N, C-alpha and C positions, 0 to 999 in steps of 0.2 A: 463463619470460617472462611468464606470467600474473601471477606475484607482482609483477613490476616494474610491470605495468599497474595492479594493485591499489594499490600504493604511490603511483604517480604520481597516480592519481585522488584518493586520500585526502589527499595533501599539497596538491594543487591546491585541493580543496574546502575544506580547513581554512583555507588562506590567504585564499581568496575570502570565506569566511564571516566571518573576522576583519575583513576590509575592510568588509563590509556592516555588521557590528556597530558599527564606528567611524563609518560614514557615515549609518546609519539615522536618527538624530535630525534631521540636516540634510535628509534626503530625505523626512521625514514618515512613515517606516516604523516607527511605534511603536505597540504594542498597549496601549491604555488599559483597565484592568480595568473590567468592568461587572457587572451582577447575574448574568450567566450564566458569568462567568469562573471558572476554577479557580486563578487566580493573583492576587496582591494588589498587585504593583508594576508600573509601566510597564516594558515589555520590548521590545527591538528585534525586529522581525519582517521577513519577506521573505528570511530566510536560505536558504530552499529554492532561491533562484536560483543559489546556489553549486553545488549538486549537479546542477541542470539543466545548467549550463555544463560542469562536469567530466565528467558522465556522457556527454553527447553528444560532446564533443570527444575525450575519451580513447578512447571506443568506436570512433569513426571512425579515429583515429590508430592504434589497436591493430590494427584490421582491415587497414589498409594495411601496417603494419609486419610482421604475421604472415602476410600474404597469405591472409586468410580468405575463404571464399565467403560473401558477404553474402546473407542470406535474402531472398527476394522479399517485398515489402511493408515492408521496414525503412525505406526512405526516407519512405514514407507515414506510418509510425509516428512517425518523428522530426518530420516536418512538423506532424502533428496535435499532438504533444506541445509543440512550440514555440509553436503558436497558443494552446493552453490555458495554457501557462506565462506568455505575454505578457499575456493577458487577466486571468489570476489575479493577476499582479503589479500590474496597474493597479487591480484590486479591492482588493488590500492597501493601496494608497495612497489611492484615491479612493472606495472602497465603491460599486462599480457595482451597478446594479439586477440582481435575480436573473435576469431574462429575458436579459440580456446574457451573464451567466456560463453559464447553461444552454444558450443558443444556441451558445456557443463549444464546450461539451462535445459537443453533437450534431454540429456541423460537424466537429470533430476526429474523431469516430467515423466519419463518412462519408468523410473523407479517408483514414482507415485502411482502411475496407472497400473503397473504390474500388481500392486497390492489392493487397489480399490476399484479398478476398472475405469472405463472412460465415461463420458457423459451419454448415457443411454436415452435420456429424454431431458427436456428443459421445461420446467413448469412456468407458465405465463400467468400473470395476475387475472386475465380475463377468461381463463378456461382451464381445461385439463392439460396435463403435460404433453408436450409435442415430442413424439418419438423421433430419434435421430438415426437409429440403426448404426451401420458402420461409419456414417458420417460423424458419429460422436467421437471417434478416435482422433481424426485430424482437428476437429473443433476443440477437443480437450487439450491437444498439444498447442493449438493457437492461443487458447485461453491462458494456459499456464505460462508458456514462454512469453506471450504478449504482455501479460500483467507483470511478470517479473521485470521485463524491460521498461514497461510504462512507469513503474515506481522509480526505476533508475533515471529515466528521462526527467521525471518531475522533481527529483531531489536536487534542485538547483539554487534554492534560497533558504534562508534560515527558518527552521521550524515547520516548513510546509509538509514534507513527507512524514515526519514524525507526528505532526498534528493530525494529518489525515488518517494515519494508522491508528492513533489513539481514539479518534472519533469513530472509526469503523469498528474497532474492537469493542468499545463501550456499547454501541447500538446493537451489535450482534450478540453481545452478552445479555443485553436486555431482552432481545427477542428469544434467545435460547432459554432464558428464565421463564418467559411466558409460555413457551412450548415444552417445558419440562425436559429440556435436553441438558442434563447436568454436566456432562463432560465438556461440551462446547462452551457452556456458561463459564466453567472454571478456566478453560483454555483461553477464552477471549478476555476474561477478567485479568488473568496473569499477563497476557500480552499487553493489555492496556496499562497495567501497573508498570511493566518493564519500559514501555515506550515513554510513559510520562516521566519515569526516572531519568531517562536519557534526555527528554525534552527540556528538563531543567538546565541542562548544559547547552542545548541547541536552540533555545528560544532567542529571537533577535535581541541583541547582537550575539550570534553563536560563538561559543568558545571552542567548539569542536564540531566536525561534520560526521555524519554516520558513514559516509563512503559507500562504495558498491557493496561492501559486506553487509551493510544494513539495509540499503534500498532493495537489492536483489532478494535478500532473505524475506523482507516484508511482502514484496510482490508475490513471491513463490508461496509463502505461507497462506496468504489470503486466497490466492487462486486454489491452493490445495484444500483448504478448509471448506471452500464453497462446494467442492466435490465430495469430500469426506463426510461433511455434515448433512448432505442431502441423500439422494438415491434411495436405497432400501432400508435406511435406518428407521427405527420405530418412531423417533421424534425428529423428522427431517426439518432442516431450515431451508426455505425456498432459495434456489439458486438466483432467482431474479432479485431477491433482497440483497444478496451480496453484490450483484452487479450494480444496483442502484447506489449502494453506499460507496462503491468505488468509482461511480460515474464521473466525478470531477476530474480525476486523473485520466480515465478512459476517454472522456469527451475531449479534453485538452490534447491528448496524444493523437487521437484519430483525426481531429480537425486540423492539427498542425501537419501531420504526415500527408493528409489528403491535399491540403493547400500546397505543400511543397511539390507533390507529384503533379498537380494541375499546372503549376508554374514551371514544370520541367527542371526542377532542381534535383540535386543528388540527395534524395530523402534520407538515405542511410548514413550520411555524414553528420558529424556533430554541428550544432547550430545554436542560435539564440532566438528562435522564432516561436517558441511556445507562448501561449497566452500570458502565463505568469511572467515570463521573461520580458515580453513586450511591455507589460505594465511597469516592471522595474526600470527598463530602459527609458520609459516615458516619465519617470520622476517619482513613481510610487515607492515607498519604503518597503523593505522586506516584511516588516510587521503589518503594514496595511494590506499587502497582497496575501500574506498568509491568513490574516484575519478574514479577508473576503472569501477565500476558498473554504475556510473552516465554517464560516456562516452558511455557505451553500451546503456543505456536508451536514451540518447540524439540521438544517431544514429538511434535507433528504432523509436523514435518519429519523427525525420525528415523524415525518409523513409515513415512512416505511413501518415503523412500530405501530402507529395508529391504524394503518391498513391491515398489516398481517397479524399484529398482536391483539388489537381491540376491535377490528372490523367496524371502524367508525364512519367510513364513507365508501361510496361506490367506486368501482374500478376506474370508471371514466374520470372521476375527480382525482384519483391517485395518479393516473397517467399525466394529467395536466399539472399536478403538483410537482412531479419529478422532472418534467420537461422545462417548466417555467424558469427555475433558477439557473439551469444550464444555458438557456437562451439569454437570460439576463447577464450571465458571466461573459458571454461572447459579446453582447452589445456594449457592456462597460468597457471591455478591451478595445472594441472598435471605436467608440466615442473618444476614449482617452488617446488612442493612436491618431485619430483624425485631428483632434485638438492640438496635439503636440506637433504634427506636421504643419498645421496652419500657422502656429506660432513661429516655427522655424522659417516658414516662407516669408514672414513679414519683415 
């Protein structure tokens, strides 16, 4: 039955995305290239609205159909996600002020927290959960708002954000299956199907972009599920596992922002200095860069399932396994950038 839900969400998303592609020019949803763009031709955007619709509708329908126990806080998660998606779609069309977008992210985070609570503790792979107390509230806000924006920052080339989302959803569905968390299994399977339906239009060369409506929605949903699926639930999924699966985006975002701060640049301004953007500027194709990130994500996912799902190796080995591909990603970008600068200097 899970397979049917995956197919239903994928087909629905593919159809809605196709419709948005056709209507986008008339709706003013067209991305015009500028000096920060990684593409050269005007392209339809706002396609993320398709998987917003298919993910939410099919998840609720599947929960009713399979008579699943809906986890506490799910309604708050969906309401916050809808708010962020609506505001982000308006931004895709009318370019709203940053304060409006950021306020929507914060309000969405509070909507979620009001229903499920904040992060009272964080489970680490090498021991018991670390209690956070009242620090859990600002950390939860930072996690939700930060990941919402991280997905937005990383949605800059064809297939990257959608591919990362699909990989994360598949791995967390696998882990939910192993831990008998049926509702998260169905929710992640439906999300994977939806994003894959969209990815058929977004894989390089992309015919449509997801826009802020898609990237902000994905970031918020994954941040929210990491809280909703953990905590006091009878079959919790480790928060650390979510963080590891999202590590390629978190790592790129944190390293880039830290570098800009150290270099005394205006870190809050739009730029083209993310690791993936530097690879593209230095001659890599969108397909190659997206493939590199998805390979890192797949390795992290397999390691996470083997550790949390099958207990196949010690914690120390797991830590090495999750750090190594991120270091490799950084080194690849550094070597490519150095080689490109050397060739330019000749």
